[in-house]
C-alpha positions in Angstrom: 121.5 114.8 -0.3 123.3 116.6 2.5 120.0 117.7 3.9 118.6 114.2 3.8 121.8 112.8 5.3 121.6 115.2 8.2 118.1 114.1 8.9 119.1 110.5 9.1 121.9 111.4 11.5 119.4 113.2 13.7 117.1 110.3 13.7 119.9 107.9 14.5 120.9 110.0 17.4 117.4 110.1 18.8 117.1 106.4 18.4 120.4 105.8 20.1 119.5 108.1 23.0 116.2 106.3 23.4 117.9 102.9 23.3 120.3 104.2 25.9 117.6 105.4 28.2 115.7 102.1 27.8 118.8 100.2 28.5 119.6 102.3 31.6 116.0 101.8 32.9 116.3 98.1 32.3 119.7 98.1 34.0 118.4 100.1 37.0 115.3 97.8 37.2 117.5 94.7 37.1 119.8 96.2 39.7 116.9 97.2 41.9 115.4 93.7 41.5 118.7 92.1 42.5 119.1 94.5 45.4 115.6 93.9 46.5 116.2 90.2 46.5 119.3 90.6 48.6 117.5 92.9 51.0 114.6 90.5 51.1 117.0 87.8 52.2 117.2 89.6 55.6 114.2 87.7 56.9 112.7 88.9 60.2 114.0 92.4 60.0 110.5 93.8 60.0 109.6 91.6 62.9 112.2 93.4 65.1 110.6 96.8 64.8 110.0 99.3 67.6 106.3 98.3 67.8 107.4 94.8 68.8 110.6 95.2 70.8 110.4 98.8 72.1 113.8 100.3 72.7 115.4 96.9 72.1 114.8 97.4 68.4 117.9 99.7 68.3 120.0 96.5 68.5 118.8 95.1 65.3 121.1 95.2 62.2 121.7 93.4 58.9 125.0 91.6 58.4 126.0 90.6 54.9 127.2 87.0 54.4 129.5 87.0 51.3 129.7 83.3 51.1 125.9 83.0 51.0 125.2 86.2 49.1 122.5 87.2 51.6 121.9 89.4 54.6 121.5 88.0 58.2 119.4 89.8 60.7 120.9 90.1 64.2 119.3 91.5 67.3 119.5 91.4 71.1 117.0 90.1 73.6 117.3 89.8 77.4 118.2 86.7 79.5 116.1 87.3 82.6 117.1 85.8 86.0 116.7 86.4 89.7 119.6 86.8 92.1 121.0 88.9 94.9 121.9 92.5 94.0 125.5 91.8 94.9 125.8 89.0 92.3 128.4 89.5 89.6 128.0 86.2 87.7 125.3 85.8 85.2 124.3 83.0 82.8 126.3 84.8 80.0 130.0 85.0 80.8 131.7 88.4 80.3 128.4 90.3 79.8 127.4 93.1 82.2 124.5 92.5 84.5 121.7 95.1 84.8 119.3 95.1 87.7 115.7 96.2 87.7 115.7 99.0 90.3 112.9 101.4 89.1 115.4 104.2 88.7 116.1 106.3 85.6 119.5 104.7 85.3 118.0 101.2 85.5 115.3 102.1 82.9 118.1 103.2 80.5 120.2 100.1 81.1 117.4 97.7 80.7 115.9 99.6 77.7 112.6 99.7 79.4 109.9 102.3 80.0 107.5 102.7 82.9 103.9 101.5 82.2 102.5 105.0 81.5 105.4 105.8 79.1 105.1 102.4 77.5 101.4 102.9 76.9 101.9 106.4 75.4 104.6 105.1 73.0 102.4 102.2 72.0 99.5 104.5 71.4 101.6 106.8 69.1 102.7 103.8 67.1 99.2 102.7 66.4 98.6 105.9 64.3 94.9 106.1 64.9 94.3 102.5 64.1 91.5 100.8 66.1 92.7 97.9 68.2 90.9 96.0 70.9 94.3 94.9 72.2 98.0 95.5 71.6 99.0 92.2 70.1 102.1 93.6 68.4 104.2 94.1 71.5 106.4 91.2 72.8 105.2 90.2 76.2 108.7 90.3 77.7 108.8 94.0 76.9 105.7 94.5 78.9 107.2 92.3 81.7 110.3 94.5 82.0 108.1 97.6 82.2 105.9 96.1 84.9 108.9 94.9 86.9 110.4 98.4 86.8 107.0 99.7 88.0 107.0 97.2 90.9 110.3 98.6 92.2 109.5 102.2 91.8 105.9 102.1 93.1 106.7 100.0 96.1 109.7 102.2 97.1 107.5 105.4 96.7 104.8 103.9 98.8 107.2 102.9 101.5 108.7 106.4 101.6 105.3 108.1 101.8 104.0 105.5 104.3 106.9 106.1 106.7 106.4 109.9 106.7 102.8 109.4 107.7 103.4 106.8 110.4 104.9 107.0 113.9 108.3 108.6 114.3 111.1 106.3 113.1 114.7 107.2 113.8 116.4 104.8 111.4 116.4 105.5 107.7 114.4 103.2 105.4 116.2 100.3 103.9 116.6 100.7 100.1 117.4 98.4 97.2 120.8 97.6 98.6 119.2 95.8 101.6 117.3 93.4 99.3 118.5 89.8 98.8 116.3 89.1 95.8 116.2 91.1 92.6 115.4 90.7 89.0 118.4 91.1 86.6 119.1 90.6 82.9 121.9 90.3 80.4 121.7 91.1 76.7 122.2 88.2 74.4 122.9 88.5 70.7 120.6 86.4 68.5 120.1 85.7 64.8 116.8 85.4 63.1 118.2 82.3 61.3 117.9 80.3 64.5 114.2 81.3 65.1 111.8 78.4 64.9 109.4 78.5 61.9 106.3 79.2 64.0 107.8 82.1 66.0 107.1 85.6 64.6 108.5 87.8 67.4 111.8 87.7 69.2 111.6 86.0 72.6 113.4 86.4 75.9 115.0 83.5 77.8 114.8 82.5 81.5 114.7 79.4 83.6 111.7 77.6 85.2 112.8 78.5 88.7 113.3 82.2 87.8 109.9 82.4 86.2 108.2 81.0 89.3 110.1 83.5 91.4 109.2 86.5 89.2 105.5 85.4 89.2 105.5 85.3 93.0 107.2 88.7 93.2 104.5 90.2 90.9 101.7 88.8 92.9 100.7 86.2 90.3 99.3 83.0 91.7 99.2 79.6 89.9 95.8 78.2 89.1 97.0 75.4 86.8 100.4 73.8 86.7 100.2 70.6 84.6 103.7 69.5 83.4 102.4 66.3 81.9 100.4 68.2 79.4 102.4 71.4 79.4 99.5 73.6 80.5 100.3 76.5 82.8 98.1 79.3 83.9 98.6 81.9 86.7 96.5 85.0 87.6 96.6 87.8 90.1 97.3 91.5 90.6 95.9 92.4 87.2 98.1 89.9 85.2 97.6 86.6 83.5 100.5 84.3 82.7 99.8 81.5 80.3 102.3 78.8 79.2 102.3 76.0 76.7 104.8 73.9 74.6 105.9 75.4 71.3 107.3 73.0 68.7 111.0 73.3 68.1 111.4 75.7 71.0 110.1 74.5 74.3 107.8 75.8 77.1 106.9 79.4 76.2 105.0 81.8 78.5 103.0 84.9 77.5 102.2 87.7 80.0 98.9 89.6 79.5 97.6 92.6 81.4 93.9 92.0 82.3 93.4 94.6 85.1 95.1 97.2 87.3 98.1 96.2 89.2 99.4 97.7 92.4 102.7 97.3 94.4 102.2 98.8 97.8 101.6 96.9 101.0 101.0 93.8 98.8 104.7 93.9 97.6 106.4 90.6 98.3 109.4 90.8 100.7 112.5 90.8 98.4 114.4 88.1 100.3 116.2 85.1 98.9 114.0 82.6 100.8 111.2 83.5 98.4 112.8 81.1 96.0 112.1 78.3 98.5 108.6 79.4 99.4 107.6 79.3 95.7 108.2 75.5 95.8 106.8 74.7 99.2 110.0 74.8 101.2 110.4 76.8 104.4 113.7 77.7 106.0 113.6 77.5 109.8 115.2 79.4 112.6 117.7 76.5 113.0 119.2 76.9 109.6 122.8 77.9 109.6 123.6 81.3 108.2 126.5 80.2 106.1 124.6 77.6 104.3 125.4 77.2 100.6 122.9 79.1 98.6 123.5 77.2 95.4 120.5 74.8 96.0 120.9 73.2 92.6 124.1 71.5 93.8 122.6 70.4 97.2 119.1 69.1 96.7 116.9 69.5 99.8 113.9 67.5 98.8 114.8 64.9 101.5 115.3 67.1 104.6 117.0 65.3 107.6 116.8 67.9 110.3 114.8 70.9 111.3 116.7 73.4 109.1 114.1 73.2 106.4 110.5 72.0 106.2 108.4 70.8 103.2 104.8 72.1 103.3 103.9 72.2 99.5 101.3 69.4 99.6 99.4 67.3 102.2 101.8 64.4 101.4 104.8 66.6 102.1 103.3 67.9 105.3 102.8 64.3 106.4 106.4 63.6 105.7 107.4 66.8 107.7 105.4 65.4 110.6 107.4 62.3 110.4 110.5 64.4 110.3 109.7 65.9 113.6 109.0 62.4 114.8 105.2 62.6 115.2 103.3 59.3 115.5 101.7 57.6 112.5 98.3 58.8 113.4 99.4 62.5 113.2 100.9 61.9 109.8 97.9 60.1 108.5 95.6 63.0 109.3 97.2 64.8 106.4 97.0 61.7 104.2 93.3 61.4 104.8 90.6 63.4 102.9 88.2 63.1 105.9 90.5 64.4 108.6 90.4 68.1 109.7 93.6 70.1 109.5 92.7 73.4 111.1 91.2 75.2 114.2 91.0 78.9 113.8 93.4 78.5 110.8 95.1 75.6 109.2 97.6 73.8 111.4 100.6 74.0 108.9 100.6 77.8 109.4 101.1 77.2 113.1 104.1 75.1 112.3 105.3 77.8 109.9 105.0 80.4 112.6 106.7 78.4 115.3 109.8 77.4 113.3 109.9 79.5 110.2 112.8 81.8 109.7 112.1 85.5 110.1 112.0 86.9 106.6 111.0 90.5 107.2 113.8 93.0 106.3 114.6 95.6 109.0 113.4 99.1 108.3 111.0 98.1 105.5 107.2 97.9 105.5 106.8 94.9 103.2 105.1 91.8 104.8 103.8 89.7 101.9 105.1 86.3 101.1 104.2 83.4 98.7 102.1 80.8 100.4 104.1 77.6 100.8 101.1 75.5 101.9 98.1 74.1 100.0 95.7 75.9 102.4 94.1 79.3 102.1 95.2 82.0 104.6 91.8 83.7 105.4 92.0 86.2 108.3 88.2 86.8 108.3 87.7 83.9 110.8 90.1 84.9 113.5 92.0 87.9 114.9 95.7 87.7 115.5 95.7 90.9 117.6 93.2 89.4 120.0 95.1 86.2 120.2 98.2 88.1 121.4 96.0 89.9 123.9 94.6 86.6 125.2 98.1 85.1 125.3 99.2 88.0 127.5 96.3 87.4 129.8 97.0 83.7 130.1 100.8 84.0 130.7 100.1 86.5 133.5 97.2 84.5 135.0 97.9 82.7 138.2 95.6 79.9 137.1 98.0 79.0 134.3 100.5 77.7 137.0 103.6 78.6 135.0 107.0 78.0 136.5 108.9 81.0 137.8 111.8 81.0 135.4 113.5 83.9 133.6 112.2 83.0 130.1 108.5 83.1 131.3 109.2 86.6 132.7 110.7 87.6 129.4 107.7 86.4 127.5 105.4 88.2 129.9 107.3 91.4 129.3 107.5 90.9 125.6 103.8 90.1 125.2 102.8 93.0 127.4 104.9 95.5 125.3 103.5 94.0 122.2 99.9 94.4 123.3 100.6 98.1 124.0 102.3 98.5 120.6 99.4 96.9 118.8 97.0 99.4 120.5 99.1 102.3 119.3 99.4 100.8 115.8 95.6 100.5 115.5 95.3 104.3 115.7 97.6 104.8 112.7 96.5 105.3 109.1 97.8 101.9 108.0 97.3 99.5 110.9 99.7 96.6 110.7 102.4 98.4 108.8 103.7 101.0 111.3 107.4 100.9 111.7 107.2 100.7 115.5 105.0 97.6 115.3 107.2 95.9 112.7 110.3 96.6 114.8 108.7 95.3 118.0 107.6 92.1 116.3 111.0 91.6 114.8 112.7 92.2 118.2 110.4 89.7 120.0 111.1 87.1 117.3 114.9 87.6 117.6 114.7 87.0 121.4 112.6 83.9 120.9 115.0 82.6 118.3 118.0 83.2 120.6 116.4 81.3 123.4 115.3 78.3 121.1 118.7 78.1 119.5 120.4 77.9 122.9 117.9 75.3 124.2 118.4 71.6 123.9 117.5 70.7 120.3 116.1 67.3 121.2 113.8 68.8 123.9 112.6 71.4 121.4 111.9 68.7 118.8 110.0 66.7 121.4 107.9 69.7 122.5 107.0 70.5 118.9 106.2 66.9 118.2 103.9 66.5 121.3 102.2 69.8 120.5 101.1 68.9 117.0 100.2 65.4 118.1 97.9 66.8 120.8 96.4 69.6 118.6 95.6 67.4 115.7 94.2 64.8 118.0 91.9 67.3 119.6 90.8 68.6 116.3 89.9 65.2 115.0 88.8 63.6 118.3 85.0 63.3 118.5 84.8 61.8 121.9 84.4 65.1 123.7 82.7 67.0 120.9 79.2 66.4 122.2 80.0 67.6 125.7 81.7 70.7 124.2 78.5 71.5 122.2 76.4 71.2 125.4 78.8 73.6 127.2 78.5 76.3 124.5 75.1 77.6 125.7 76.0 77.6 129.4 79.6 78.6 129.3 80.7 81.7 131.2 84.3 82.9 131.1 84.4 82.9 134.9 83.4 79.3 135.5 84.3 77.2 132.5 87.2 76.6 130.2 87.2 75.5 126.6 87.4 71.7 126.4 87.3 71.0 122.6 88.1 72.8 119.3 84.5 72.4 118.2 83.6 75.2 120.5 85.5 77.6 118.3 83.3 77.1 115.3 80.1 78.2 117.1 81.7 80.9 119.3 81.1 84.5 118.6 84.1 86.5 117.1 84.8 88.2 120.4 85.0 84.9 122.3 86.8 82.8 119.7 90.3 83.9 120.6 89.7 83.5 124.3 88.5 80.0 123.8 91.5 79.2 121.7 94.0 80.3 124.4 91.9 78.5 127.1 92.4 75.3 125.2 96.1 75.9 124.7 97.1 76.9 128.2 94.8 74.7 130.2 94.6 71.5 128.1 97.3 71.4 125.4 100.1 72.7 127.6 99.4 70.2 130.3 99.5 67.3 127.9 102.5 68.5 126.0 104.6 69.2 129.1 103.8 65.8 130.7 104.4 63.8 127.6 107.5 65.8 126.4 109.3 65.3 129.7 108.5 61.6 129.9 109.5 61.1 126.3 112.7 63.1 126.7 113.8 61.2 129.8 112.9 57.9 128.2 115.1 58.8 125.2 118.0 59.7 127.5 117.6 56.6 129.8 117.4 54.2 126.9 120.1 56.0 125.0 117.7 56.4 122.1 119.2 59.8 121.4 122.7 59.8 119.8 125.5 59.5 122.3 127.6 62.0 120.3 125.8 65.2 119.5 126.0 66.7 116.0 127.4 70.2 115.9 124.0 71.5 114.9 122.5 70.5 118.2 123.0 73.3 120.6 123.2 71.7 124.0 124.5 73.3 127.1 125.8 71.9 130.4 124.0 72.9 133.5 125.1 76.2 134.9 125.0 77.3 138.6 124.6 80.9 137.4 121.4 80.1 135.4 119.9 76.9 136.7 116.4 78.1 135.8 117.4 77.4 132.2 119.7 74.4 132.7 119.9 72.0 129.7 120.4 68.3 130.4 121.4 66.8 127.1 123.8 64.2 128.4 122.8 61.4 130.8 126.1 61.5 132.5 125.9 65.2 133.0 122.5 64.7 134.7 124.0 62.4 137.2 126.9 64.7 138.0 125.2 68.0 138.2 122.0 67.2 140.1 121.5 63.9 141.8 118.1 62.5 140.8 115.3 62.0 143.2 112.1 60.0 143.0 109.5 61.5 140.6 106.2 60.7 139.2 107.7 59.1 136.1 107.9 55.3 136.6 110.6 54.8 134.0 113.0 57.2 135.8 115.6 55.4 138.0 115.7 56.1 141.7 119.1 57.0 143.1 120.2 54.8 146.0 120.7 56.3 149.5 119.0 59.3 151.0 119.2 62.5 149.0 120.9 65.6 150.4 118.7 67.8 152.6 118.7 70.6 150.1 117.2 68.2 147.4 114.2 67.3 149.5 111.1 66.7 147.3 108.5 69.4 147.2 105.3 68.7 149.1 103.2 69.6 146.1 102.1 66.6 144.1 102.7 68.4 140.8 106.0 68.3 139.0 105.9 72.0 138.3 105.9 74.3 141.3 102.5 76.0 141.5 103.4 79.7 141.8 101.3 82.7 140.8 102.8 84.9 138.2 103.6 88.2 139.9 106.2 91.0 139.7 109.9 90.2 140.0 109.8 89.2 143.7 108.3 85.9 142.6 111.7 84.7 141.4 113.2 82.1 143.6 116.7 82.3 145.0 119.4 80.1 143.6 119.6 77.9 146.7 115.8 77.3 146.4 116.2 76.4 142.7 118.8 73.8 143.7 116.0 72.0 145.6 114.1 71.5 142.4 114.5 67.9 141.1 115.5 67.0 137.6 111.9 66.4 136.5 110.8 69.8 137.7 113.6 71.4 135.8 112.7 69.6 132.7 109.0 70.5 133.3 110.0 74.2 133.6 112.1 74.1 130.5 109.5 72.3 128.4 106.9 74.8 129.5 109.2 77.7 128.7 109.9 76.3 125.3 106.2 75.7 124.5 105.2 79.3 125.6 108.1 80.7 123.5 106.9 78.7 120.5 103.3 79.9 120.8 104.3 83.6 121.2 106.7 83.2 118.3 104.0 81.7 116.1 101.7 84.7 116.8 104.5 87.3 116.2 105.6 85.5 113.0 102.1 85.5 111.5 101.6 89.1 112.4 104.9 90.2 110.9 104.3 88.2 107.6 101.2 87.9 105.5 99.8 85.8 102.6 97.2 86.5 100.0 94.1 84.5 100.7 93.8 83.5 97.0 97.3 82.1 96.9 97.8 78.4 97.5 100.7 76.1 96.7 100.4 73.8 93.8 102.9 70.9 94.3 106.2 71.6 92.4 108.9 71.0 95.0 111.2 69.3 92.4 111.4 72.6 90.5 113.4 74.4 93.2 116.6 75.6 91.5 115.5 74.1 88.2 117.5 75.5 85.3 115.0 74.1 82.7 115.1 76.8 79.9 111.7 78.5 79.3 110.9 81.3 77.0 108.8 84.5 77.2 107.1 85.4 73.9 
């Protein structure tokens, strides 16, 4: 009995142990199943891995929600925006701002890698799997990598370029001299708020910032249809595609489709790029202390010459109205049959004459977004030859230019520029030598100083008459047949260009000479005559405001500098220089005999015909006092026109545009804070 009882006890023990093990296994399985369910409640955790977010995956974490008995997935993604490097206020209050600088510190702060490192890391994560494309990576991670490369590569190129160029005493300007930079802030997000169709974390930006970033990277818009939410831009090895995503909004995806480069094609990092992206152009007359928060002060309806709209033919027509051109001139841009160019489209001439100098001192960057709907193709003309021909004409005695100080200054500046261009041509990178860029910038500064001090009304009238005459000659067919007949018999010694149609059939070496012939011997004469007549008529009929706005820089006549006297007030005209009879019928004749020293010149022309020679050609002050008011206005209008033409040439030499880049109308998006997303 005892033996049998012992056997039963042993069997019971085994059974108990087996039951205990089975119970434990069941318990563990149940606990594992419950734990798995809780862990599985952390939806999206696997979508925030390193293969998707790069170094940003380090911010992901699970947070248990006791009241909901589940885990919530939290992570960080960037809010990307464009601002000045000195900016300390971002879209997220209290969060630090990190700028994309291309340095090791910036790479660490923005949690980004350079493209080569990014590619190597992505290749390691693939683990020998065959892929035709890397579809796992979020495109904003690639965007940050490419932006870092843009800063680093462009700065490296500039440093190498300056060492191989002409001697340059001043140090190169670095990131601190930029007024436009890409910045970001980290924003905490939850997967609970992700729309149902989104499988990857997204970055946030605004529509205006996206336009600016695309321009900085050399990406040009091919399609921009807001009515159907279809957006596509290409360029510099990138493709940017946008569409509307339900429950989210307009979402863009960046793809790499070729090799990118950021060297001489780097866009100048200046704040005005924001305006150029939307077809606006700041001019030399814009006040320096103007409020930069454009979203608070819309500029779609410009009222003065501080800013121009060139984003579409309709806006260009409105700009022509702004500078008070006649209806025919504005209608040229409203018509599909009219011509808008000579050697290059006319809006670029307006851009060069009045556009603000955007080049940054001691940098080699020249590229800008094109604010016009026209292509900038330099294969059909040569700006260097135009400068050379300008110098020939302004020093030619046949041009009959007045002997005023500004003309002498333009002669000196253009001559120095011609010599600098010859030196620049012998460098390894023509067009980008620091000496040439400094010279162009200096000439532009002197032209700007003169135009700002000149009478604003007279400058506006000269600009108006110039474009009226140029567009009329371009579209006028009355003299086209005669011009064609002259092409075969023309010699540079006996004939001058009479019509712009001559430019199309002229050989490349004669094209620039014909252009300057037209400008100095035909356009200048008409502009000078009509500008002076219009200006005097405005003053005599009190068409111009009696009280000048502070922005109009008028000056009283000065005995010390009568060659540049400004007559902006009718009363001042009568006091400073008694008027004498002139060729303009609308001008009143003063009663009584004029003083002997104001005796009218024997020449029938309103501008004294004097050959341009060295300094001894300058008249003495008592001789200048003998010039009547019309002659003074003629001289001033001529000097203003010559200054505008030289400024146009220098501005277009100092700045450049990609010939594939054209403006698609989107002026209302300037400063737009419409949220958009980067997948």
